[in-house]
C-alpha positions in Angstrom: -34.9 -6.6 -11.9 -31.4 -8.4 -11.9 -29.5 -5.2 -13.6 -30.9 -3.2 -10.8 -29.8 -5.5 -7.8 -26.6 -6.1 -9.5 -26.2 -2.4 -9.5 -27.0 -2.3 -5.8 -24.6 -5.1 -5.1 -21.7 -3.6 -7.0 -22.3 -0.4 -5.0 -22.6 -1.5 -1.7 -19.6 -4.3 -2.3 -17.8 -1.0 -3.1 -18.9 0.5 0.3 -18.2 -2.2 2.4 -14.7 -3.1 1.1 -13.6 0.2 2.2 -15.0 0.1 5.6 -14.0 -3.5 7.0 -11.2 -2.2 8.7 -12.9 0.4 10.7 -15.8 -1.8 11.4 -13.3 -4.1 13.0 -11.9 -1.4 15.5 -15.3 0.2 16.2 -17.0 -3.0 16.9 -14.6 -3.2 19.9 -16.1 0.2 21.4 -18.2 0.1 24.4 -21.8 1.4 22.7 -22.5 1.1 19.4 -22.7 4.7 18.9 -19.3 5.0 17.2 -20.4 2.4 14.8 -23.5 4.6 14.1 -21.8 7.8 13.8 -19.5 6.1 11.5 -22.3 4.6 9.0 -23.8 8.1 8.9 -20.4 9.9 7.9 -19.8 7.2 5.2 -22.7 5.9 3.5 -24.5 9.7 4.1 -21.6 10.8 1.4 -22.3 8.1 -0.5 -23.5 8.0 -4.0 -25.4 4.7 -4.5 -29.1 3.3 -5.3 -31.5 3.1 -2.3 -28.9 4.5 0.2 -31.4 5.3 2.6 -32.4 1.4 2.9 -28.5 0.5 3.4 -27.7 3.3 5.9 -30.9 2.5 8.1 -30.0 -1.7 7.7 -26.6 -0.8 8.6 -27.2 0.9 11.6 -30.1 -1.7 12.4 -27.1 -4.2 12.6 -25.0 -2.2 14.5 -27.7 -1.7 17.2 -28.8 -5.6 16.8 -25.1 -7.0 17.8 -25.2 -4.4 20.8 -28.5 -5.7 21.9 -30.4 -2.5 21.5 -33.2 -4.3 19.6 -35.6 -1.3 20.2 -33.4 1.2 18.4 -32.9 -1.7 15.6 -36.4 -2.0 15.2 -37.0 1.9 15.1 -34.4 2.2 12.8 -36.1 -0.4 10.2 -39.2 1.6 10.6 -38.2 4.5 8.7 -38.4 2.6 5.5 -41.2 1.4 3.7 -39.3 -2.0 2.8 -42.3 -3.1 0.3 -41.2 -0.2 -2.0 -38.0 -1.4 -2.0 -36.4 -4.0 -4.4 -36.0 -7.6 -3.6 -32.3 -7.6 -2.9 -32.9 -4.4 0.0 -36.1 -6.5 1.4 -33.6 -9.2 2.0 -31.8 -7.1 4.1 -34.8 -6.2 5.9 -35.7 -10.1 6.2 -31.9 -10.9 7.5 -32.6 -8.4 10.2 -35.9 -10.2 11.4 -34.1 -13.1 11.4 -31.2 -12.1 13.5 -33.7 -10.6 16.3 -35.8 -14.1 16.1 -32.2 -15.6 17.0 -30.3 -12.9 19.2 -33.2 -11.5 20.9 -36.0 -14.5 21.2 -34.0 -17.6 20.6 -36.8 -18.5 18.2 -34.6 -20.6 15.7 -37.2 -22.2 13.3 -38.8 -18.9 12.7 -35.3 -17.3 12.4 -34.0 -20.1 9.8 -37.6 -19.6 7.8 -37.0 -15.7 7.7 -33.5 -16.1 6.5 -34.3 -18.6 3.8 -36.6 -15.9 2.7 -33.9 -13.7 2.8 -31.6 -15.5 0.7 -34.5 -16.0 -1.7 -35.1 -12.2 -2.4 -31.1 -11.9 -3.0 -30.8 -13.3 -6.8 -27.5 -11.6 -7.9 -25.5 -13.4 -10.2 -22.0 -14.6 -8.5 -20.1 -12.8 -11.1 -20.9 -9.5 -9.9 -18.1 -8.3 -7.3 -19.1 -8.9 -4.0 -21.8 -10.9 -4.7 -20.1 -14.3 -3.3 -19.8 -12.5 -0.3 -23.3 -11.2 0.0 -24.8 -14.7 -0.7 -22.4 -16.2 2.1 -23.7 -14.1 4.9 -27.3 -15.4 3.9 -26.0 -18.8 3.8 -24.4 -18.4 7.1 -27.2 -17.2 8.6 -29.4 -20.2 7.7 -26.8 -22.5 8.8 -26.7 -21.0 12.0 -30.6 -21.5 12.3 -30.4 -24.9 11.0 -28.2 -26.1 13.5 -29.7 -24.4 17.0 -33.0 -25.8 15.5 -31.7 -29.5 15.8 -29.9 -30.1 12.6 -26.3 -30.8 13.6 -25.2 -32.5 10.4 -21.5 -32.3 9.8 -21.8 -30.5 6.8 -23.6 -27.6 8.5 -21.0 -27.8 11.6 -18.1 -27.9 9.1 -19.2 -24.6 7.4 -19.5 -22.6 10.4 -16.5 -24.0 11.7 -14.3 -23.0 8.6 -15.9 -19.4 8.5 -14.4 -19.1 12.4 -10.7 -19.0 10.5 -11.2 -17.3 6.6 -13.9 -15.3 7.0 -14.6 -11.7 7.5 -15.2 -10.5 10.9 -18.9 -10.1 10.6 -19.6 -13.6 9.5 -16.7 -15.1 11.9 -18.8 -13.6 15.1 -22.1 -15.1 14.0 -20.7 -18.2 13.1 -19.0 -18.5 16.4 -21.9 -17.2 18.1 -24.2 -20.2 16.5 -21.5 -22.5 17.1 -21.3 -21.8 20.9 -25.1 -21.8 21.1 -24.6 -25.5 19.5 -21.6 -26.7 21.7 -23.6 -25.5 24.7 -26.8 -27.7 23.7 -24.5 -30.7 23.1 -22.6 -30.2 26.4 -19.5 -29.6 24.5 -18.1 -26.8 27.1 -14.8 -26.6 26.1 -15.6 -25.9 22.4 -18.0 -23.3 23.7 -15.6 -21.4 25.4 -13.6 -21.3 22.6 -16.4 -19.4 20.9 -17.0 -17.3 23.5 -13.2 -16.2 23.5 -13.3 -15.3 19.8 -16.7 -13.4 20.8 -14.6 -11.7 23.3 -11.9 -11.0 21.4 -13.6 -9.1 18.6 -16.9 -8.0 19.8 -16.4 -7.7 23.9 -19.4 -5.5 24.4 -21.9 -6.7 22.0 -24.7 -8.0 24.0 -26.7 -9.3 21.5 -24.0 -12.0 20.9 -24.5 -13.3 24.6 -24.6 -17.1 25.0 -28.2 -18.6 24.7 -28.3 -20.1 27.8 -28.4 -16.6 29.6 
């Protein structure tokens, strides 16, 4: 199982490494459609194991960021995730965790789903892109822990480090989680700083609305 998952991880890393700049640009679009079209073109032509699952999860993630949760679920319903390797099952579980956070504000449920997703991702950090993949799951776990009431300095520090050092995907997710925590804890100015980051990088992503709305 490990070799198959490692191969999938390498393919995904190579694909993602070539799409980061374009993703950042398209994330500022007023609707998810430019991202959807981009994934259809980029991943539709890719030669990689279980391309269907990765294409579906990528499009579902785009819909999720824009708050179109029904379309996101419709995408994931196209795949029988039980028939996919654990690495891809984790992508589905990751989306379920995000829906729990962003749509329903069910943070404890979300962190449980995120931890299950992290358990399913079992790739050695020696493989290309593995560290970034694992960091993504760990970040989503930290967000759920923080918003569920575990405001340990270590979690806060890890999420704050993502603001300056990480790819835009992790930056905006960390900013959303930190904004929610700062709102919960009455730190108004810090919450505003996080909202400014979200407005700058993802101005139309309604899925990343403040938790007090």
